[in-house]
All heavy atoms as an XYZ file, in Angstrom:
636
protein
N     -20.582     -5.192     41.418
C     -20.028     -4.160     40.633
C     -20.687     -2.809     41.045
O     -21.870     -2.618     40.792
C     -20.244     -4.395     39.159
C     -19.571     -3.456     38.253
S     -19.488     -4.147     36.621
C     -19.961     -2.787     35.654
N     -19.909     -1.921     41.589
C     -20.435     -0.677     42.097
C     -20.405      0.425     41.000
O     -19.550      0.373     40.116
C     -19.667     -0.214     43.291
N     -21.276      1.345     41.100
C     -21.320      2.469     40.195
C     -20.412      3.566     40.748
O     -20.768      4.201     41.740
C     -22.729      3.003     40.024
C     -22.855      4.114     39.035
C     -22.693      3.890     37.696
C     -23.127      5.379     39.444
C     -22.804      4.913     36.791
C     -23.223      6.404     38.586
C     -23.071      6.194     37.222
N     -19.252      3.742     40.193
C     -18.277      4.714     40.689
C     -18.047      5.786     39.675
O     -18.464      5.713     38.525
C     -16.960      3.992     41.067
O     -16.375      3.429     39.870
C     -17.200      2.919     42.112
N     -17.266      6.759     40.079
C     -16.861      7.803     39.162
C     -15.963      7.239     38.023
O     -16.070      7.676     36.886
C     -16.113      8.939     39.905
C     -15.664     10.126     39.090
C     -16.868     10.834     38.509
C     -14.884     11.079     39.978
N     -15.138      6.298     38.380
C     -14.249      5.655     37.399
C     -15.054      4.914     36.331
O     -14.750      5.034     35.158
C     -13.257      4.754     38.068
C     -12.240      4.119     37.109
C     -11.230      4.872     36.553
C     -12.339      2.780     36.776
C     -10.339      4.340     35.690
C     -11.458      2.225     35.913
C     -10.459      3.035     35.353
O      -9.546      2.464     34.462
N     -16.066      4.206     36.754
C     -16.937      3.523     35.756
C     -17.656      4.491     34.877
O     -17.894      4.254     33.721
C     -17.836      2.501     36.462
O     -18.750      3.222     37.291
N     -18.080      5.611     35.417
C     -18.751      6.638     34.633
C     -17.764      7.239     33.637
O     -18.162      7.477     32.453
C     -19.312      7.731     35.583
C     -20.058      8.864     34.912
C     -21.327      8.319     34.271
C     -20.392      9.956     35.890
N     -16.544      7.495     34.056
C     -15.532      8.015     33.113
C     -15.226      7.000     32.028
O     -14.980      7.359     30.851
C     -14.281      8.434     33.840
C     -14.389      9.647     34.730
C     -13.103      9.838     35.527
C     -14.737     10.862     33.918
N     -15.223      5.719     32.388
C     -14.991      4.696     31.376
C     -16.112      4.678     30.338
O     -15.873      4.469     29.155
C     -14.849      3.337     31.962
C     -13.494      2.973     32.502
C     -13.381      1.588     32.940
O     -14.380      1.015     33.434
N     -12.215      0.931     32.830
N     -17.361      4.821     30.833
C     -18.478      4.827     29.897
C     -18.465      6.041     28.955
O     -18.718      5.914     27.752
C     -19.785      4.913     30.714
N     -18.028      7.160     29.476
C     -17.911      8.376     28.605
C     -16.758      8.173     27.593
O     -16.893      8.527     26.431
C     -17.614      9.659     29.463
C     -17.199     10.833     28.647
C     -18.825      9.992     30.306
N     -15.658      7.543     28.020
C     -14.568      7.281     27.156
C     -14.997      6.325     26.045
O     -14.666      6.486     24.874
C     -13.416      6.659     27.916
C     -12.176      6.303     27.092
C     -11.555      7.538     26.435
C     -11.138      5.602     27.948
N     -15.759      5.291     26.366
C     -16.248      4.342     25.362
C     -17.194      5.015     24.387
O     -17.141      4.748     23.173
C     -16.956      3.179     26.028
C     -16.068      2.146     26.738
C     -16.922      1.154     27.508
C     -15.153      1.425     25.714
N     -18.019      5.942     24.847
C     -18.920      6.655     24.017
C     -18.139      7.588     23.054
O     -18.497      7.611     21.812
C     -19.952      7.485     24.788
C     -20.875      8.238     23.958
C     -21.894      7.596     23.261
C     -20.694      9.623     23.803
C     -22.791      8.326     22.477
C     -21.600     10.352     22.999
C     -22.641      9.726     22.343
N     -17.136      8.281     23.509
C     -16.365      9.205     22.702
C     -15.567      8.350     21.650
O     -15.442      8.745     20.460
C     -15.441     10.083     23.506
C     -14.477     10.876     22.630
C     -16.256     11.020     24.364
N     -15.098      7.168     22.063
C     -14.408      6.299     21.134
C     -15.355      5.868     20.043
O     -14.949      5.764     18.869
C     -13.789      5.109     21.860
C     -12.503      5.350     22.518
O     -11.686      6.126     22.010
N     -12.273      4.723     23.657
N     -16.575      5.517     20.406
C     -17.553      5.050     19.389
C     -17.834      6.180     18.423
O     -17.992      5.915     17.216
C     -18.824      4.613     20.165
N     -18.009      7.430     18.867
C     -18.253      8.512     17.960
C     -17.030      8.791     17.111
O     -17.182      9.114     15.911
C     -18.697      9.736     18.789
C     -18.785     11.014     17.907
C     -20.019      9.546     19.463
N     -15.851      8.613     17.655
C     -14.623      8.980     16.882
C     -14.363      7.966     15.763
O     -13.751      8.367     14.813
C     -13.417      8.974     17.836
N     -14.876      6.760     15.862
C     -14.594      5.795     14.841
C     -15.671      5.733     13.770
O     -15.551      4.970     12.777
C     -14.318      4.372     15.368
C     -13.152      4.379     16.330
C     -15.566      3.834     16.055
N     -16.713      6.536     13.885
C     -17.739      6.531     12.822
C     -17.171      7.074     11.590
O     -16.610      8.164     11.509
C     -18.929      7.411     13.273
C     -19.870      6.842     14.350
C     -20.914      7.869     14.698
C     -20.455      5.583     13.896
N     -17.309      6.344     10.518
C     -16.781      6.749      9.191
C     -17.925      7.356      8.371
O     -18.988      6.812      8.277
C     -16.208      5.537      8.465
C     -15.338      5.903      7.378
N     -15.817      6.107      6.059
C     -13.984      6.123      7.309
C     -14.772      6.427      5.287
N     -13.681      6.438      6.021
N     -17.660      8.572      7.869
C     -18.684      9.308      7.199
C     -19.178      8.649      5.928
O     -20.411      8.512      5.685
C     -18.167     10.683      6.861
C     -19.271     11.630      6.422
C     -18.804     13.082      6.387
O     -17.799     13.406      6.982
O     -19.509     13.842      5.723
N     -18.297      8.112      5.120
C     -18.691      7.458      3.841
C     -19.316      6.136      4.064
O     -20.239      5.727      3.360
C     -17.536      7.399      2.915
C     -17.040      8.710      2.456
C     -15.777      8.643      1.640
O     -15.353      7.484      1.294
O     -15.180      9.683      1.288
N     -18.800      5.347      4.992
C     -19.287      3.974      5.180
C     -20.539      3.901      6.055
O     -21.407      3.070      5.794
C     -18.223      3.106      5.848
C     -17.045      2.901      4.950
C     -16.024      1.995      5.668
N     -14.787      1.963      4.881
C     -13.648      1.532      5.364
N     -13.581      1.134      6.605
N     -12.592      1.485      4.603
N     -20.691      4.684      7.026
C     -21.776      4.563      7.928
C     -22.776      5.739      7.877
O     -23.971      5.524      7.703
C     -21.286      4.392      9.370
C     -22.392      4.301     10.388
C     -23.143      3.184     10.519
C     -22.635      5.375     11.182
C     -24.219      3.113     11.433
C     -23.656      5.381     12.133
C     -24.471      4.151     12.243
N     -22.224      6.902      8.014
C     -23.159      8.087      8.161
C     -23.983      8.368      6.913
O     -25.081      8.817      7.001
C     -22.317      9.307      8.592
C     -21.643      9.190      9.967
C     -20.829     10.436     10.222
C     -22.730      9.026     11.028
N     -23.391      8.116      5.744
C     -24.154      8.451      4.515
C     -25.326      7.413      4.319
O     -26.338      7.709      3.805
C     -23.292      8.420      3.309
C     -22.407      9.659      3.288
C     -22.083     10.126      1.884
N     -21.261     11.327      2.053
C     -20.425     11.692      1.167
N     -20.211     10.995      0.130
N     -19.710     12.786      1.423
N     -25.114      6.176      4.797
C     -26.160      5.146      4.671
C     -27.310      5.494      5.628
O     -28.475      5.163      5.334
C     -25.582      3.782      5.027
C     -24.622      3.271      4.030
N     -24.838      3.274      2.641
C     -23.408      2.725      4.194
C     -23.791      2.781      2.038
N     -22.876      2.411      2.940
N     -27.007      6.168      6.684
C     -28.071      6.560      7.635
C     -28.702      7.900      7.164
O     -29.799      8.192      7.588
C     -27.441      6.733      9.065
C     -28.450      7.188     10.071
C     -26.791      5.414      9.520
N     -27.981      8.614      6.278
C     -28.567      9.898      5.807
C     -27.970     11.093      6.506
O     -28.499     12.165      6.454
N     -26.784     10.907      7.134
C     -26.110     11.972      7.831
C     -24.792     12.341      7.163
O     -23.786     12.637      7.829
C     -25.847     11.582      9.283
C     -27.048     11.536     10.140
C     -28.335     11.339      9.742
C     -27.143     11.661     11.542
N     -29.193     11.339     10.797
C     -28.456     11.554     11.921
C     -26.150     11.886     12.531
C     -28.873     11.666     13.237
C     -26.572     11.962     13.821
C     -27.900     11.833     14.191
N     -24.753     12.374      5.879
C     -23.508     12.738      5.174
C     -23.182     14.193      5.306
O     -23.977     15.018      5.848
N     -22.031     14.600      4.777
C     -21.598     15.970      4.874
C     -22.428     16.967      4.081
O     -22.498     18.103      4.363
C     -20.142     16.102      4.546
O     -19.964     15.720      3.157
N     -23.046     16.415      2.964
C     -23.852     17.360      2.147
C     -25.289     17.504      2.687
O     -26.038     18.264      2.121
C     -23.861     16.858      0.728
C     -24.400     15.425      0.600
O     -24.515     14.704      1.677
O     -24.626     14.992     -0.513
N     -25.620     16.812      3.695
C     -26.947     16.892      4.294
C     -27.068     18.093      5.213
O     -26.122     18.442      5.868
C     -27.278     15.609      5.097
C     -27.140     14.324      4.304
C     -28.210     14.187      3.252
O     -29.295     14.653      3.390
N     -27.836     13.550      2.132
N     -28.197     18.645      5.315
C     -28.472     19.698      6.309
C     -27.883     21.034      6.040
O     -27.583     21.773      6.934
N     -27.625     21.380      4.735
C     -27.047     22.686      4.430
C     -28.234     23.691      4.359
O     -29.108     23.577      3.499
C     -26.300     22.644      3.110
C     -25.164     21.685      3.196
C     -25.825     24.070      2.712
C     -24.388     21.454      1.915
N     -28.226     24.636      5.268
C     -29.309     25.610      5.314
C     -28.945     26.887      4.600
O     -27.864     27.052      4.035
N     -29.884     27.797      4.540
C     -29.670     29.067      3.933
C     -28.991     30.028      4.897
O     -28.655     29.725      6.034
N     -28.650     31.211      4.353
C     -27.952     32.193      5.156
C     -28.896     32.763      6.192
O     -30.022     33.161      5.938
C     -27.466     33.336      4.257
C     -26.713     34.397      4.994
C     -25.424     34.155      5.400
C     -27.248     35.590      5.264
C     -24.669     35.091      6.073
C     -26.570     36.595      5.909
C     -25.270     36.320      6.364
N     -28.381     32.786      7.465
C     -29.155     33.305      8.577
C     -30.053     32.330      9.190
O     -30.668     32.635     10.223
N     -30.174     31.144      8.692
C     -31.047     30.111      9.302
C     -30.214     29.332     10.333
O     -29.009     29.024     10.116
C     -31.585     29.128      8.289
C     -32.524     29.772      7.285
C     -32.983     28.760      6.280
O     -32.734     27.592      6.410
O     -33.668     29.155      5.267
N     -30.814     28.981     11.430
C     -30.157     28.152     12.395
C     -30.170     26.696     11.941
O     -31.171     26.242     11.410
C     -30.832     28.285     13.802
C     -30.682     29.617     14.383
C     -31.211     29.624     15.820
O     -31.271     28.582     16.430
O     -31.591     30.689     16.270
N     -29.057     26.026     12.120
C     -28.979     24.600     11.688
C     -29.890     23.737     12.577
O     -30.056     24.011     13.754
C     -27.519     24.229     11.844
C     -26.930     25.186     12.772
C     -27.759     26.447     12.666
N     -30.439     22.709     11.968
C     -31.318     21.822     12.699
C     -30.488     20.848     13.609
O     -29.255     20.887     13.628
N     -31.227     20.017     14.279
C     -30.589     19.075     15.162
C     -29.720     18.130     14.440
O     -28.570     17.776     14.869
C     -31.683     18.251     15.963
C     -32.539     19.181     16.815
C     -31.098     17.158     16.764
C     -31.835     19.766     17.966
N     -30.111     17.661     13.272
C     -29.351     16.739     12.437
C     -27.994     17.387     12.028
O     -26.964     16.752     12.134
C     -30.133     16.315     11.212
C     -29.619     15.157     10.469
C     -30.600     14.869      9.407
C     -30.227     13.660      8.592
N     -31.158     13.345      7.548
N     -28.029     18.628     11.596
C     -26.831     19.291     11.178
C     -25.904     19.541     12.400
O     -24.667     19.444     12.276
C     -27.159     20.596     10.502
N     -26.487     19.841     13.529
C     -25.661     20.081     14.717
C     -24.987     18.795     15.171
O     -23.820     18.814     15.589
C     -26.509     20.658     15.846
C     -26.903     22.088     15.594
C     -27.814     22.628     16.718
O     -28.236     21.912     17.630
N     -28.130     23.933     16.627
N     -25.722     17.672     15.142
C     -25.091     16.383     15.521
C     -24.047     15.972     14.541
O     -23.008     15.402     14.949
C     -26.178     15.290     15.625
C     -27.095     15.406     16.857
C     -28.174     14.314     16.791
C     -26.320     15.196     18.112
N     -24.276     16.249     13.251
C     -23.240     15.942     12.255
C     -21.989     16.741     12.507
O     -20.881     16.236     12.421
C     -23.796     16.181     10.826
O     -24.943     15.458     10.664
C     -22.765     15.776      9.789
N     -22.124     18.048     12.783
C     -20.999     18.853     13.154
C     -20.290     18.433     14.412
O     -19.058     18.463     14.461
C     -21.416     20.350     13.257
C     -21.699     20.942     11.910
O     -21.239     20.514     10.841
N     -22.561     21.958     11.936
N     -21.061     17.983     15.412
C     -20.501     17.460     16.638
C     -19.677     16.240     16.370
O     -18.554     16.094     16.891
C     -21.575     17.179     17.680
C     -21.058     16.606     19.009
C     -20.235     17.669     19.777
C     -22.247     16.142     19.837
N     -20.162     15.285     15.585
C     -19.442     14.046     15.247
C     -18.146     14.392     14.485
O     -17.076     13.920     14.795
C     -20.340     13.116     14.462
C     -21.424     12.538     15.322
C     -19.516     12.009     13.836
C     -22.474     11.775     14.544
N     -18.272     15.324     13.538
C     -17.067     15.739     12.767
C     -16.035     16.422     13.679
O     -14.868     16.206     13.550
C     -17.491     16.668     11.631
C     -16.395     16.889     10.612
C     -16.914     17.714      9.431
N     -17.977     17.042      8.747
C     -19.188     17.537      8.591
N     -19.463     18.754      9.053
N     -20.135     16.944      7.959
N     -16.496     17.216     14.593
C     -15.581     17.920     15.540
C     -14.907     16.974     16.484
O     -13.716     17.064     16.722
C     -16.385     18.949     16.355
O     -16.932     19.907     15.503
N     -15.657     15.985     16.993
C     -15.031     14.931     17.841
C     -13.997     14.160     17.134
O     -12.880     13.914     17.631
C     -16.147     14.087     18.456
C     -16.953     14.814     19.501
C     -15.454     12.810     19.069
C     -18.116     14.022     20.066
N     -14.295     13.797     15.856
C     -13.321     13.032     15.071
C     -12.080     13.864     14.774
O     -10.956     13.318     14.782
C     -13.972     12.594     13.783
C     -14.833     11.397     13.914
C     -15.238     10.779     12.573
N     -14.895     11.501     11.420
C     -15.763     11.900     10.461
N     -17.013     11.629     10.614
N     -15.336     12.512      9.425
N     -12.214     15.181     14.608
C     -11.097     15.994     14.292
C     -10.241     16.363     15.508
O      -9.027     16.210     15.473
C     -11.567     17.316     13.598
O     -12.351     16.959     12.475
C     -10.419     18.181     13.195
N     -10.923     16.838     16.526
C     -10.187     17.413     17.667
C      -9.718     16.303     18.642
O      -8.623     16.400     19.189
C     -11.137     18.382     18.450
C     -10.498     18.867     19.725
C     -11.455     19.575     17.516
N     -10.469     15.271     18.854
C     -10.177     14.259     19.913
C      -9.336     13.105     19.426
O      -9.116     12.159     20.201
C     -11.490     13.741     20.468
C     -12.287     14.727     21.203
S     -11.443     15.388     22.656
C     -11.429     13.922     23.675
N      -8.805     13.191     18.226
C      -8.052     12.048     17.714
C      -6.751     11.763     18.526
O      -6.558     10.661     19.060
C      -7.651     12.279     16.264
C      -6.957     11.133     15.607
C      -6.804     11.334     14.134
N      -8.107     11.322     13.531
C      -8.413     11.847     12.316
N      -7.492     12.487     11.680
N      -9.618     11.797     11.827
N      -5.942     12.754     18.739
C      -4.683     12.591     19.503
C      -4.923     12.416     20.996
O      -4.353     11.539     21.632
C      -3.682     13.709     19.194
C      -2.469     13.633     20.048
C      -3.338     13.722     17.697
N      -5.817     13.260     21.599
C      -6.045     13.045     23.067
C      -6.639     11.681     23.423
O      -6.384     11.118     24.461
C      -7.029     14.131     23.453
C      -6.804     15.185     22.457
C      -6.419     14.500     21.203
N      -7.443     11.116     22.476
C      -8.033      9.799     22.722
C      -6.968      8.720     22.795
O      -7.111      7.732     23.573
C      -9.056      9.449     21.675
C     -10.480      9.918     21.913
C     -11.381      9.591     20.768
C     -11.027      9.355     23.179
N      -5.902      8.833     22.039
C      -4.848      7.881     22.068
C      -4.219      7.902     23.469
O      -3.974      6.809     24.058
C      -3.812      8.157     20.951
C      -4.444      7.925     19.557
C      -2.568      7.287     21.107
C      -3.588      8.435     18.434
N      -3.946      9.037     23.952
C      -3.306      9.177     25.277
C      -4.234      8.692     26.401
O      -3.832      7.918     27.282
C      -2.904     10.609     25.507
N      -5.502      9.091     26.339
C      -6.447      8.712     27.414
C      -6.702      7.166     27.352
O      -6.779      6.519     28.403
C      -7.769      9.510     27.238
C      -8.850      8.967     28.183
C      -7.537     10.960     27.514
N      -6.838      6.598     26.150
C      -7.017      5.171     26.069
C      -5.773      4.409     26.614
O      -5.929      3.409     27.263
C      -7.269      4.761     24.613
C      -8.643      5.055     24.212
O      -9.608      4.935     24.961
N      -8.801      5.441     22.925
N      -4.582      4.918     26.298
C      -3.352      4.269     26.814
C      -3.317      4.330     28.344
O      -3.001      3.304     28.964
C      -2.134      4.981     26.251
O      -2.119      4.888     24.848
N      -3.626      5.463     28.884
C      -3.637      5.589     30.346
C      -4.699      4.668     30.967
O      -4.423      4.004     31.966
C      -3.904      7.053     30.783
C      -2.708      7.903     30.407
C      -4.234      7.175     32.234
C      -2.936      9.350     30.532
N      -5.846      4.537     30.349
C      -6.888      3.710     30.871
C      -6.467      2.254     30.780
O      -6.714      1.460     31.764
C      -8.221      3.908     30.031
O      -8.561      5.263     30.112
C      -9.325      3.032     30.589
N      -5.839      1.830     29.744
C      -5.380      0.461     29.593
C      -4.341      0.163     30.649
O      -4.345     -0.926     31.310
C      -4.826      0.199     28.194
C      -6.016      0.190     27.170
C      -4.064     -1.142     28.095
C      -5.574      0.186     25.713
N      -3.403      1.070     30.884
C      -2.355      0.823     31.859
C      -2.950      0.731     33.286
O      -2.584     -0.129     34.079
C      -1.305      1.987     31.760
C      -0.469      1.856     30.546
C      -0.385      1.926     33.016
C       0.440      3.001     30.233
N      -3.936      1.605     33.574
C      -4.579      1.542     34.903
C      -5.334      0.226     35.048
O      -5.340     -0.366     36.153
C      -5.553      2.743     35.072
C      -4.906      4.103     35.359
C      -6.022      5.134     35.383
C      -4.160      4.048     36.627
N      -6.009     -0.269     34.011
C      -6.731     -1.500     34.129
C      -5.730     -2.670     34.297
O      -6.023     -3.657     34.988
C      -7.574     -1.713     32.898
C      -8.845     -0.951     32.848
C      -9.607     -1.185     31.549
C      -9.763     -1.352     34.038
N      -4.583     -2.610     33.617
C      -3.575     -3.664     33.828
C      -2.978     -3.682     35.194
O      -2.733     -4.750     35.805
C      -2.488     -3.497     32.774
C      -2.871     -3.933     31.333
C      -1.721     -3.597     30.377
C      -3.261     -5.384     31.235
N      -2.763     -2.484     35.758
C      -2.112     -2.421     37.080
C      -3.137     -2.697     38.207
O      -2.753     -3.454     39.157
C      -1.578     -0.990     37.273
C      -0.350     -0.638     36.439
C       0.070      0.818     36.734
C       0.822     -1.555     36.771
N      -4.339     -2.192     38.111
C      -5.230     -2.274     39.274
C      -6.447     -3.204     39.010
O      -7.251     -3.401     39.880
C      -5.760     -0.925     39.643
C      -4.678      0.022     40.055
C      -4.401      1.163     39.311
C      -3.901     -0.206     41.193
C      -3.386      2.034     39.685
C      -2.878      0.649     41.538
C      -2.594      1.753     40.819
N      -6.520     -3.778     37.819
C      -7.582     -4.725     37.514
C      -8.844     -4.056     37.369
O      -9.948     -4.259     37.402
C-alpha cells in the first residue's frame, strides 16, 4: 500500500467527516466543549478551546452539503477503480 495523494485526500475526507458528525449535546458537552464554554469579554482574544469549538461548528454548518457530494464521488471512484 503506497502513500499517494489520493490516500492523503481520503484521510482528510475521513477527518472532516469525523468532525462533521460530532454532536454538540451528546459528545462535546461531556468533554466540556459546549457552546456556552469559552465566552470571553469584549476585546479579548478567544482561547484555543473557543477557536476549536468555533471551527467544529463552522465545519458542521458549511461543509454539510459539499461533504455529501464529495463522499458520493469518493464512493463511486472506489467502486469503479477499487
